[in-house]
N, C-alpha and C positions, 0 to 999 in steps of 0.2 A: 079437623085433623083425622086422618085415617088410623085405624087400629088393625094390626096384622097379628094373628096368633101363631104360635110356634109350639110344636110338641117336642119335648126333650126329656130324657130320663133324669131322675133325681140327682145322679152323680154329676151329669153335665150342668144341671141347674146350679148346683152348689159351686162348681168350678167357675162358671160364668159370673155368678154373683160375687164371689170372692175376688175374681180378677177385676171386675168393675169397681169394686170397693178399693182395691189397691191403686187404681187409676183415678180415684176420686171422681167417678162419673156414674151415671145411672146405667142400668142394663139396656134401657131403651136407646140412650145415646150411644152406647158401645156398639149395639147391633146396627144402628143407622149409619154411624161413621164407618164401621167395618164393611158393610155392604156397599156403600157409596165409594169407598176407597178401592174395593175390588173391581167395581164397574169402571172407575177411572183408569185403573191399571190395565184392564183388558182393552179399553178404547185406545190408550197410549200404545200398547203392544200392537194392536191392529194398524194404527197409523205408522208405526215404525216398520212393520212388515211391508206395508204398501209403499212407503218411501224407499225402502231398499229394493223392492221389485222395480219401481219406477226408475231408480238409478241404474239397476242392472240392464233394463231395457234401453235406457238412453243415458249412458254415463257421461256426465258433464261435471266439471269441477270449477271452482271459482276461488281466487285467492282471498285471504282475509281482507286485504286492502280494498280489493274490488267490491267485496261484500259491503264494507263500510261505506264506500262511495254510493253503491246502489241504495242502501238504506237511508242515506242522507238526502237523496233526491226526492 
């Protein structure tokens, strides 16, 4: 398992440790989960932006019923 070091000032350290404690988690898990969630959110946003661009370039729509039929096939 890799180790990543991080420099923060004492006030930030205290705040982070207290927050982790209130969430009943370790600081390590808090950082890991927070960073991974941020990455996932940015990926999701990028996919959304691309999907909207694709739709603007080639606007097509499909009814809910047709979508269900397509997914059932």
